[in-house]
Biotite code that builds the C-alpha atoms (Angstrom):
import biotite.structure as struc

atoms = struc.array([
    struc.Atom([28.995, -92.754, -4.617], chain_id="A", res_id=1, res_name="UNK", atom_name="CA", element="C"),
    struc.Atom([26.233, -90.584, -5.959], chain_id="A", res_id=2, res_name="UNK", atom_name="CA", element="C"),
    struc.Atom([24.574, -91.362, -9.267], chain_id="A", res_id=3, res_name="UNK", atom_name="CA", element="C"),
    struc.Atom([25.489, -89.147, -12.189], chain_id="A", res_id=4, res_name="UNK", atom_name="CA", element="C"),
    struc.Atom([22.342, -87.597, -13.638], chain_id="A", res_id=5, res_name="UNK", atom_name="CA", element="C"),
    struc.Atom([23.819, -85.289, -16.268], chain_id="A", res_id=6, res_name="UNK", atom_name="CA", element="C"),
    struc.Atom([22.377, -85.986, -19.719], chain_id="A", res_id=7, res_name="UNK", atom_name="CA", element="C"),
    struc.Atom([24.359, -85.345, -22.876], chain_id="A", res_id=8, res_name="UNK", atom_name="CA", element="C"),
    struc.Atom([22.629, -83.587, -25.743], chain_id="A", res_id=9, res_name="UNK", atom_name="CA", element="C"),
    struc.Atom([24.928, -84.538, -28.582], chain_id="A", res_id=10, res_name="UNK", atom_name="CA", element="C"),
    struc.Atom([26.593, -87.667, -29.880], chain_id="A", res_id=11, res_name="UNK", atom_name="CA", element="C"),
    struc.Atom([30.285, -88.330, -29.527], chain_id="A", res_id=12, res_name="UNK", atom_name="CA", element="C"),
    struc.Atom([31.851, -87.400, -32.845], chain_id="A", res_id=13, res_name="UNK", atom_name="CA", element="C"),
    struc.Atom([35.333, -88.734, -32.128], chain_id="A", res_id=14, res_name="UNK", atom_name="CA", element="C"),
    struc.Atom([35.810, -92.469, -32.593], chain_id="A", res_id=15, res_name="UNK", atom_name="CA", element="C"),
    struc.Atom([38.606, -92.632, -30.032], chain_id="A", res_id=16, res_name="UNK", atom_name="CA", element="C"),
    struc.Atom([36.414, -91.227, -27.268], chain_id="A", res_id=17, res_name="UNK", atom_name="CA", element="C"),
    struc.Atom([33.537, -93.476, -28.348], chain_id="A", res_id=18, res_name="UNK", atom_name="CA", element="C"),
    struc.Atom([35.856, -96.483, -28.014], chain_id="A", res_id=19, res_name="UNK", atom_name="CA", element="C"),
    struc.Atom([36.857, -95.410, -24.498], chain_id="A", res_id=20, res_name="UNK", atom_name="CA", element="C"),
    struc.Atom([33.204, -94.921, -23.569], chain_id="A", res_id=21, res_name="UNK", atom_name="CA", element="C"),
    struc.Atom([32.418, -98.435, -24.805], chain_id="A", res_id=22, res_name="UNK", atom_name="CA", element="C"),
    struc.Atom([35.282, -99.943, -22.813], chain_id="A", res_id=23, res_name="UNK", atom_name="CA", element="C"),
    struc.Atom([34.164, -98.266, -19.583], chain_id="A", res_id=24, res_name="UNK", atom_name="CA", element="C"),
    struc.Atom([30.474, -99.032, -20.010], chain_id="A", res_id=25, res_name="UNK", atom_name="CA", element="C"),
    struc.Atom([31.121, -102.675, -20.932], chain_id="A", res_id=26, res_name="UNK", atom_name="CA", element="C"),
    struc.Atom([33.235, -103.097, -17.791], chain_id="A", res_id=27, res_name="UNK", atom_name="CA", element="C"),
    struc.Atom([36.438, -103.916, -19.650], chain_id="A", res_id=28, res_name="UNK", atom_name="CA", element="C"),
    struc.Atom([38.457, -101.210, -17.881], chain_id="A", res_id=29, res_name="UNK", atom_name="CA", element="C"),
    struc.Atom([39.659, -102.710, -14.630], chain_id="A", res_id=30, res_name="UNK", atom_name="CA", element="C"),
    struc.Atom([42.867, -100.675, -14.533], chain_id="A", res_id=31, res_name="UNK", atom_name="CA", element="C"),
    struc.Atom([43.422, -97.197, -15.892], chain_id="A", res_id=32, res_name="UNK", atom_name="CA", element="C"),
    struc.Atom([46.598, -98.444, -17.606], chain_id="A", res_id=33, res_name="UNK", atom_name="CA", element="C"),
    struc.Atom([44.353, -100.064, -20.223], chain_id="A", res_id=34, res_name="UNK", atom_name="CA", element="C"),
    struc.Atom([43.859, -96.568, -21.635], chain_id="A", res_id=35, res_name="UNK", atom_name="CA", element="C"),
    struc.Atom([47.506, -96.528, -22.766], chain_id="A", res_id=36, res_name="UNK", atom_name="CA", element="C"),
    struc.Atom([46.254, -98.312, -25.874], chain_id="A", res_id=37, res_name="UNK", atom_name="CA", element="C"),
    struc.Atom([43.485, -95.768, -26.551], chain_id="A", res_id=38, res_name="UNK", atom_name="CA", element="C"),
    struc.Atom([44.889, -92.584, -28.151], chain_id="A", res_id=39, res_name="UNK", atom_name="CA", element="C"),
    struc.Atom([47.144, -91.571, -25.253], chain_id="A", res_id=40, res_name="UNK", atom_name="CA", element="C"),
    struc.Atom([48.528, -88.531, -27.092], chain_id="A", res_id=41, res_name="UNK", atom_name="CA", element="C"),
    struc.Atom([45.040, -87.170, -27.749], chain_id="A", res_id=42, res_name="UNK", atom_name="CA", element="C"),
    struc.Atom([43.900, -87.647, -24.151], chain_id="A", res_id=43, res_name="UNK", atom_name="CA", element="C"),
    struc.Atom([47.122, -86.203, -22.725], chain_id="A", res_id=44, res_name="UNK", atom_name="CA", element="C"),
    struc.Atom([46.603, -83.096, -24.840], chain_id="A", res_id=45, res_name="UNK", atom_name="CA", element="C"),
    struc.Atom([42.956, -82.851, -23.758], chain_id="A", res_id=46, res_name="UNK", atom_name="CA", element="C"),
    struc.Atom([44.031, -82.954, -20.109], chain_id="A", res_id=47, res_name="UNK", atom_name="CA", element="C"),
    struc.Atom([46.838, -80.455, -20.641], chain_id="A", res_id=48, res_name="UNK", atom_name="CA", element="C"),
    struc.Atom([49.473, -83.020, -19.682], chain_id="A", res_id=49, res_name="UNK", atom_name="CA", element="C"),
    struc.Atom([52.748, -84.059, -21.226], chain_id="A", res_id=50, res_name="UNK", atom_name="CA", element="C"),
    struc.Atom([52.584, -87.525, -22.787], chain_id="A", res_id=51, res_name="UNK", atom_name="CA", element="C"),
    struc.Atom([54.879, -89.134, -20.181], chain_id="A", res_id=52, res_name="UNK", atom_name="CA", element="C"),
    struc.Atom([53.020, -87.449, -17.327], chain_id="A", res_id=53, res_name="UNK", atom_name="CA", element="C"),
    struc.Atom([49.754, -88.925, -18.609], chain_id="A", res_id=54, res_name="UNK", atom_name="CA", element="C"),
    struc.Atom([51.310, -92.399, -18.837], chain_id="A", res_id=55, res_name="UNK", atom_name="CA", element="C"),
    struc.Atom([52.573, -92.016, -15.260], chain_id="A", res_id=56, res_name="UNK", atom_name="CA", element="C"),
    struc.Atom([49.073, -91.147, -14.069], chain_id="A", res_id=57, res_name="UNK", atom_name="CA", element="C"),
    struc.Atom([47.682, -94.225, -15.826], chain_id="A", res_id=58, res_name="UNK", atom_name="CA", element="C"),
    struc.Atom([50.157, -96.377, -13.896], chain_id="A", res_id=59, res_name="UNK", atom_name="CA", element="C"),
    struc.Atom([49.507, -94.427, -10.681], chain_id="A", res_id=60, res_name="UNK", atom_name="CA", element="C"),
    struc.Atom([45.855, -93.354, -11.019], chain_id="A", res_id=61, res_name="UNK", atom_name="CA", element="C"),
    struc.Atom([45.756, -91.731, -7.589], chain_id="A", res_id=62, res_name="UNK", atom_name="CA", element="C"),
    struc.Atom([47.727, -88.907, -9.237], chain_id="A", res_id=63, res_name="UNK", atom_name="CA", element="C"),
    struc.Atom([44.780, -87.932, -11.456], chain_id="A", res_id=64, res_name="UNK", atom_name="CA", element="C"),
    struc.Atom([43.034, -84.782, -10.288], chain_id="A", res_id=65, res_name="UNK", atom_name="CA", element="C"),
    struc.Atom([39.272, -84.532, -10.044], chain_id="A", res_id=66, res_name="UNK", atom_name="CA", element="C"),
    struc.Atom([39.444, -82.080, -12.948], chain_id="A", res_id=67, res_name="UNK", atom_name="CA", element="C"),
    struc.Atom([41.186, -84.698, -15.117], chain_id="A", res_id=68, res_name="UNK", atom_name="CA", element="C"),
    struc.Atom([38.600, -87.331, -14.269], chain_id="A", res_id=69, res_name="UNK", atom_name="CA", element="C"),
    struc.Atom([35.709, -85.011, -15.054], chain_id="A", res_id=70, res_name="UNK", atom_name="CA", element="C"),
    struc.Atom([37.272, -83.999, -18.385], chain_id="A", res_id=71, res_name="UNK", atom_name="CA", element="C"),
    struc.Atom([37.661, -87.623, -19.438], chain_id="A", res_id=72, res_name="UNK", atom_name="CA", element="C"),
    struc.Atom([34.106, -88.385, -18.353], chain_id="A", res_id=73, res_name="UNK", atom_name="CA", element="C"),
    struc.Atom([32.707, -85.368, -20.172], chain_id="A", res_id=74, res_name="UNK", atom_name="CA", element="C"),
    struc.Atom([34.355, -86.003, -23.542], chain_id="A", res_id=75, res_name="UNK", atom_name="CA", element="C"),
    struc.Atom([33.543, -89.723, -23.360], chain_id="A", res_id=76, res_name="UNK", atom_name="CA", element="C"),
    struc.Atom([30.045, -89.015, -22.050], chain_id="A", res_id=77, res_name="UNK", atom_name="CA", element="C"),
    struc.Atom([30.293, -91.425, -19.161], chain_id="A", res_id=78, res_name="UNK", atom_name="CA", element="C"),
    struc.Atom([29.485, -91.250, -15.498], chain_id="A", res_id=79, res_name="UNK", atom_name="CA", element="C"),
    struc.Atom([32.640, -89.999, -13.720], chain_id="A", res_id=80, res_name="UNK", atom_name="CA", element="C"),
    struc.Atom([31.794, -92.386, -10.895], chain_id="A", res_id=81, res_name="UNK", atom_name="CA", element="C"),
    struc.Atom([32.845, -95.245, -13.202], chain_id="A", res_id=82, res_name="UNK", atom_name="CA", element="C"),
    struc.Atom([36.338, -93.762, -13.333], chain_id="A", res_id=83, res_name="UNK", atom_name="CA", element="C"),
    struc.Atom([36.440, -92.953, -9.617], chain_id="A", res_id=84, res_name="UNK", atom_name="CA", element="C"),
    struc.Atom([35.375, -96.511, -8.763], chain_id="A", res_id=85, res_name="UNK", atom_name="CA", element="C"),
    struc.Atom([38.104, -98.043, -10.935], chain_id="A", res_id=86, res_name="UNK", atom_name="CA", element="C"),
    struc.Atom([40.740, -95.774, -9.411], chain_id="A", res_id=87, res_name="UNK", atom_name="CA", element="C"),
    struc.Atom([39.530, -96.508, -5.877], chain_id="A", res_id=88, res_name="UNK", atom_name="CA", element="C"),
    struc.Atom([39.718, -100.278, -6.391], chain_id="A", res_id=89, res_name="UNK", atom_name="CA", element="C"),
    struc.Atom([43.090, -100.009, -8.073], chain_id="A", res_id=90, res_name="UNK", atom_name="CA", element="C"),
    struc.Atom([44.552, -97.908, -5.240], chain_id="A", res_id=91, res_name="UNK", atom_name="CA", element="C"),
    struc.Atom([43.124, -100.215, -2.563], chain_id="A", res_id=92, res_name="UNK", atom_name="CA", element="C"),
    struc.Atom([44.728, -103.220, -4.263], chain_id="A", res_id=93, res_name="UNK", atom_name="CA", element="C"),
    struc.Atom([48.239, -101.684, -4.338], chain_id="A", res_id=94, res_name="UNK", atom_name="CA", element="C"),
])
């Protein structure tokens, strides 16, 4: 995949999103379902999803839209390719 070159001009002010950023960047997220433990209600609301719909997408990450992935990446200030790569590996291993 292409390298993400977007630079963020401000710090993350929300501790929940900072925690998610840290998990992704440290390589601890191997399955999207790990995010069930990281403020699922807040992220579901951010994505415009019902809580149960968000949990379903975490268990079946191929259901996430590109828009959802970019929103998560933007608020957590991470390279969306990290998320795409995790989803791709997870789907291939099903």
